[in-house]
C-alpha angles and dihedrals in degrees: 000000000000126000119282131179101185097098132047089209093062106058129178088252092056091047091049091050091047091052092049091052091046092049091050092051091047091054092049093049097038094243121144118254122198114204113222099171090121089073104101137182094274089059091067125090125230092287089064086222109071127056123256121221093279091048091051090053091051091049091049091048091052091054094045090048089054092048091052091049093045094044088209115270119266120249112293095038120099124247117174119168132178113206139182093190138187093241120073132213105209118216089251105028143019120242120213120250116260093246142323087077096168092049092050093045092051092048097045092047090064100045141055125226108231092192113088104158133072112275097190118047124180133165091273107022140049110195134177101212103145121067143186113204126192136165092207107052090165090075093053105100098181139001138166150127128277120202098212098172098222091099139018085245113083120222116255123200143173133186124201139188112275132175116235111257110241118217118237113265117258114244114220122192121203139156121258113228097170093111098025114145110196094194093052090046092054091048091052091048090053091051096047111108098231089159088078087077091063090063090071121089098200113078090216091056090047089055094046094052094045092047094048092050092050095046090050090061094041093050090050094057101027108026122195117258127198121208134173122238114202114237120225113252115248114248 
């Protein structure tokens, strides 16, 4: 979400918090996140909501910088991006991007725009300004536009197939007493030279020697065993 100053209810602090939460979710779900925090108040037009020409250039530069860094995935890999961009596709015609033409052309040639209806409707215009791009439209199960009424921009959304993330198995350590022989264990304890520990001057060293001698016998008769406990999948 980019900065906006048209509403007292939506402050820069709320937008910053929303973007941090969104970035965290994107990292967890392996979805790309483009940081637009360099868009400031002087990049807005008189409405204090939409970008002016300089703001649109900054937004376009942010996207192109991401595309250069990402190098666009080869065919077969998923790339799904939601954009509220500085270039607009009018309901009847397509406007050219402000700059970075080659970068945009390369990007748009590999993806499909899932949005096909106007996302900003006024009394005199019907404009498609918000987009969802993907290079694997077959995994998109549902998409559309919601006219929520709190802004002149409608809400766009898309859902896609996603495998449930499985939690890592829990490792449990326990001793195995299946073949434990108590008589043999006692004999080994009697023969263990615990008096070696008394030769140390440092109490910590005394404890370390005594403990290592005892664990050597215990591990011999009741070895440690690791087993995996399956974790329940999150709903």
